[in-house]
C-alpha positions as CSV (number, residue, x, y, z in Angstrom):
1,M,-55.3,18.2,3.1
2,W,-52.6,18.4,5.8
3,D,-50.6,20.7,3.3
4,I,-53.8,23.0,2.9
5,V,-54.5,23.2,6.8
6,R,-51.2,23.9,8.1
7,H,-50.7,26.5,5.1
8,R,-47.3,24.6,3.9
9,D,-45.0,26.9,1.9
10,S,-45.4,25.4,-1.5
11,M,-46.4,26.5,-4.8
12,W,-49.5,24.3,-5.1
13,V,-50.8,25.4,-1.5
14,R,-50.3,29.0,-2.7
15,W,-52.2,28.6,-5.7
16,I,-55.0,26.8,-3.8
17,Y,-55.4,29.9,-1.4
18,S,-55.4,32.5,-4.2
19,N,-57.8,30.7,-6.2
20,N,-60.1,28.0,-4.7
21,L,-59.8,29.8,-1.0
22,R,-59.5,33.2,-1.9
23,S,-62.8,34.2,-0.4
24,S,-63.7,31.2,2.0
25,N,-62.4,28.9,4.6
26,F,-61.2,25.2,3.5
27,W,-63.7,23.6,5.9
28,L,-66.7,26.0,4.8
29,V,-66.1,26.3,0.8
30,R,-68.4,24.8,-1.5
31,K,-67.4,22.4,-4.5
32,N,-67.1,23.9,-7.7
33,S,-67.6,21.6,-10.9
34,N,-64.9,23.6,-12.5
35,W,-62.3,22.6,-9.9
36,S,-59.9,19.9,-10.3
37,W,-61.3,16.3,-9.5
38,V,-58.3,15.9,-6.9
39,F,-59.3,19.1,-5.0
40,R,-63.2,18.1,-5.2
41,K,-62.2,14.7,-3.6
42,L,-60.1,16.6,-0.9
43,L,-63.2,18.5,-0.1
44,D,-65.5,15.3,0.2
45,L,-62.9,13.9,2.9
46,R,-63.3,17.1,5.4
47,S,-65.9,15.3,7.4
48,H,-63.7,12.4,8.0
49,L,-60.7,14.0,9.1
50,I,-61.6,17.3,10.7
51,R,-61.8,15.7,14.2
52,F,-58.0,14.6,14.0
53,L,-56.7,18.0,13.1
54,L,-55.7,20.1,16.2
55,S,-54.4,23.7,16.1
56,Q,-51.4,25.0,18.3
57,I,-51.9,28.6,18.5
58,G,-48.4,30.7,17.9
59,D,-49.2,34.1,16.4
60,G,-53.0,33.1,15.4
61,R,-52.8,34.1,12.1
62,D,-53.3,30.7,10.1
63,T,-56.1,29.4,12.3
64,N,-59.7,30.2,11.7
65,A,-61.5,31.2,14.7
66,W,-64.8,29.2,14.2
67,E,-63.9,26.1,12.0
68,D,-60.3,25.2,13.2
69,A,-60.2,23.2,16.6
70,W,-57.8,25.3,18.7
71,L,-59.6,24.7,21.9
72,I,-60.0,21.4,23.7
73,C,-63.5,21.9,23.3
74,G,-63.4,21.6,19.4
75,P,-64.3,24.1,16.9
76,L,-66.4,27.0,17.9
77,S,-68.9,26.5,15.1
78,A,-70.0,23.4,16.8
79,F,-72.0,25.7,19.4
80,I,-71.7,29.3,18.0
81,S,-74.0,30.0,15.1
82,Y,-72.7,32.3,12.2
83,R,-75.8,34.4,12.7
84,F,-74.3,35.3,16.2
85,V,-70.9,35.7,14.8
86,H,-72.0,37.9,12.0
87,S,-74.2,40.1,14.8
88,C,-70.8,40.6,16.9
89,G,-68.9,42.2,13.7
90,F,-66.9,39.0,12.6
91,S,-66.9,37.3,9.5
92,T,-66.3,33.5,8.2
93,L,-62.6,34.2,7.8
94,T,-62.1,35.6,11.3
95,T,-58.6,34.3,12.6
96,V,-57.9,33.6,16.2
97,R,-55.5,36.5,16.1
98,D,-58.4,38.9,15.2
99,L,-60.6,37.5,17.8
100,I,-57.7,37.8,20.6
101,M,-56.7,41.3,19.6
102,C,-60.2,42.4,19.5
103,W,-60.9,41.4,23.1
104,N,-57.5,42.1,24.5
105,G,-57.0,38.3,25.4
106,V,-60.2,38.0,27.4
107,W,-63.8,36.4,26.5
108,P,-66.4,39.0,26.6
109,D,-68.7,38.6,29.6
110,D,-71.9,38.2,27.3
111,W,-70.3,35.5,25.3
112,C,-69.3,33.4,28.5
113,Q,-72.7,33.9,29.7
114,R,-74.1,32.7,26.8
115,F,-71.8,30.0,26.0
116,T,-70.8,28.8,29.6
117,V,-68.2,26.4,28.2
118,L,-65.9,29.3,27.3
119,H,-65.4,29.7,31.1
120,T,-63.4,26.6,31.0
121,Y,-61.1,27.5,28.3
122,P,-59.4,30.8,28.6
123,L,-58.1,32.7,25.3
124,P,-54.6,31.5,24.4
125,L,-51.4,34.2,24.6
126,L,-50.2,35.1,21.1
127,T,-46.5,34.4,20.3
128,S,-44.2,35.3,17.4
129,V,-44.1,31.7,16.0
130,R,-46.4,30.5,13.5
131,D,-49.4,28.3,14.5
132,K,-48.9,24.5,14.2
133,V,-51.2,21.7,13.3
134,L,-51.0,18.4,15.2
135,W,-52.7,15.2,14.5
136,G,-54.7,13.0,17.0
137,D,-58.0,12.0,18.5
138,D,-57.2,13.2,21.9
139,Y,-56.0,16.9,22.4
140,N,-53.5,15.8,25.1
141,A,-52.0,13.2,23.2
142,C,-51.9,14.7,19.6
143,S,-48.3,14.9,17.7
144,D,-46.8,16.0,14.5
145,F,-48.3,14.4,11.5
146,T,-47.2,11.0,10.0
147,V,-48.5,8.8,7.6
148,G,-48.3,6.0,10.4
149,N,-50.1,8.0,12.8
150,A,-53.0,8.9,10.2
151,W,-53.0,5.1,9.4
152,A,-53.3,4.2,12.9
153,S,-56.1,6.7,13.8
154,L,-58.1,5.9,10.7
155,E,-57.7,2.1,10.4
156,G,-56.7,0.8,13.7
157,N,-53.7,-1.3,14.4
158,H,-53.8,-4.9,12.7
159,P,-51.3,-7.9,13.2
160,V,-48.5,-8.0,11.0
161,V,-48.7,-11.3,9.0
162,S,-45.7,-13.8,9.1
163,W,-44.5,-13.5,5.5
164,S,-44.1,-9.6,5.6
165,K,-40.5,-9.5,6.1
166,S,-40.1,-12.2,3.2
167,V,-42.0,-9.7,0.9
168,W,-41.0,-6.3,2.1
169,F,-37.1,-6.0,3.0
170,S,-34.4,-3.6,2.4
171,G,-33.4,-3.7,-1.3
172,H,-36.5,-5.3,-2.6
173,I,-37.5,-4.4,-6.3
174,L,-41.1,-2.9,-5.9
175,K,-42.8,-4.4,-8.8
176,H,-41.5,-7.7,-7.8
177,A,-42.4,-7.3,-4.1
178,F,-46.1,-6.2,-5.1
179,C,-46.6,-9.2,-7.4
180,L,-45.6,-11.5,-4.4
181,W,-47.5,-9.7,-2.1
182,L,-50.5,-10.1,-4.2
183,A,-49.5,-14.0,-4.8
184,C,-49.4,-14.5,-1.0
185,Q,-52.8,-13.1,-0.6
186,R,-54.0,-15.1,-3.4
187,R,-55.0,-11.9,-5.3
188,L,-53.5,-12.6,-8.8
189,P,-56.3,-13.0,-11.3
190,T,-55.7,-16.5,-12.6
191,Q,-58.4,-17.9,-14.9
192,D,-60.3,-19.7,-12.2
193,R,-61.2,-16.6,-10.4
194,L,-62.7,-14.8,-13.5
195,H,-64.9,-17.4,-14.8
196,W,-68.5,-16.6,-14.6
197,K,-71.0,-17.2,-11.6
198,D,-71.2,-21.1,-11.2
199,E,-70.3,-22.3,-15.1
200,P,-67.4,-24.7,-14.7
201,P,-64.0,-23.3,-15.9
202,D,-62.6,-25.1,-18.7
203,L,-59.7,-22.6,-19.2
204,E,-56.2,-24.4,-19.7
205,C,-53.0,-23.2,-18.3
206,L,-51.4,-21.0,-20.9
207,L,-47.9,-22.3,-20.1
208,C,-48.6,-26.2,-19.9
209,G,-52.0,-26.7,-21.6
210,Q,-52.6,-29.7,-19.0
211,C,-54.4,-28.3,-16.4
212,M,-57.0,-25.5,-15.4
213,D,-55.2,-22.2,-14.8
214,S,-55.2,-21.6,-11.1
215,H,-52.9,-20.1,-8.4
216,E,-52.2,-23.3,-7.0
217,H,-51.4,-24.9,-10.4
218,L,-49.1,-22.0,-11.4
219,F,-47.2,-21.8,-8.2
220,F,-45.4,-24.4,-9.1
221,Q,-47.3,-27.4,-10.1
222,C,-47.2,-26.4,-13.6
223,S,-44.5,-28.2,-15.5
224,Y,-43.1,-25.1,-17.2
225,A,-43.2,-23.0,-14.2
226,G,-41.9,-26.0,-12.0
227,D,-38.8,-26.1,-14.1
228,V,-38.3,-22.4,-13.9
229,W,-38.6,-22.6,-10.1
230,T,-36.4,-25.8,-9.8
231,S,-33.5,-24.2,-12.0
232,I,-33.7,-20.8,-9.7
233,L,-33.6,-22.7,-6.5
234,H,-30.4,-24.7,-7.7
235,S,-28.9,-21.6,-8.9
236,T,-29.7,-19.6,-5.5
237,D,-28.8,-22.4,-3.1
238,L,-32.3,-23.0,-2.1
239,K,-32.7,-26.7,-2.8
240,D,-34.7,-27.5,0.3
241,M,-37.3,-25.1,-0.5
242,P,-41.0,-26.8,-1.4
243,S,-42.6,-26.3,-4.6
244,R,-46.3,-26.1,-3.2
245,W,-47.4,-22.5,-2.5
246,D,-48.6,-23.1,1.0
247,Q,-45.5,-24.9,2.1
248,I,-43.6,-22.3,0.3
249,L,-45.4,-19.4,2.2
250,E,-44.8,-21.6,5.5
251,A,-41.1,-21.9,4.6
252,I,-40.5,-18.2,4.0
253,S,-42.5,-17.0,7.1
254,D,-40.4,-19.3,9.2
255,S,-37.6,-17.5,10.8
256,N,-35.4,-20.3,10.8
257,R,-35.8,-21.4,7.5
258,R,-36.6,-18.3,5.8
259,P,-33.9,-17.2,3.1
260,K,-31.5,-15.0,4.8
261,L,-29.4,-13.9,1.9
262,L,-30.6,-10.8,-0.1
263,K,-30.2,-12.6,-3.5
264,Q,-32.3,-15.5,-2.3
265,K,-35.2,-13.4,-1.1
266,L,-34.9,-11.4,-4.5
267,A,-35.0,-14.8,-6.6
268,V,-38.4,-15.8,-5.0
269,A,-40.1,-12.4,-5.6
270,A,-38.5,-12.4,-9.2
271,T,-39.7,-15.9,-10.1
272,V,-43.0,-15.4,-9.2
273,Y,-43.0,-12.0,-10.8
274,Y,-41.6,-13.3,-14.2
275,I,-43.8,-16.6,-14.3
276,W,-47.0,-14.3,-13.7
277,Q,-45.6,-12.0,-16.5
278,E,-45.1,-15.1,-18.7
């Protein structure tokens, strides 16, 4: 969506505008069942994200006069009806440049009388640079789009868990880190988490066959997994690392005890990954 609204110079965006948005604005176009699933899902997100997108006017060519937020008061369509827009000779595809050029940079008196909020927000001056789209929920504090800014706006800030740097570190192996991340949250689908409702699980560990399969058993009370864990700890000089999961999590979260060498961090993640794969 960010690429579309800022008219990014890419083949995909040009294709979207020449096909799906050839005769309509992105914020107004109706879904077509023949369009791709991805684009239809992007259209579903419009109502959630439009309030975060703010246009900084340059030449005015890329900004829709009615649907894009280019004034502090928000999109003009919020208080100006399209019946009135069409009666004044404009269309849904009118750009900010069209508007400013038509009125020589000054709101008409009849518009200001009809929509008093326009007295507070004069038309901007056009320049030779392209319009720029910014991200933010406050017009005075908006900035360039980043995934971090979008996440903070949509989800808010959350505390960082103590073990994060032991899972996500420079040089991590993605599939190992992802598996360890799931294990730290006890989200790996061990058999005890898959049994039906209140029926007592009787599923044995596939590695040792001695206990019911569970997260606590697999890491690393199982005799098979325990032997692997002990061997890895010995070869990576982590002999003081505990073998119970709660204690392991506490150990890798402790800045004083946490493995400091890259190979030790990699070893913990790889052990969890390969035992789970087995």
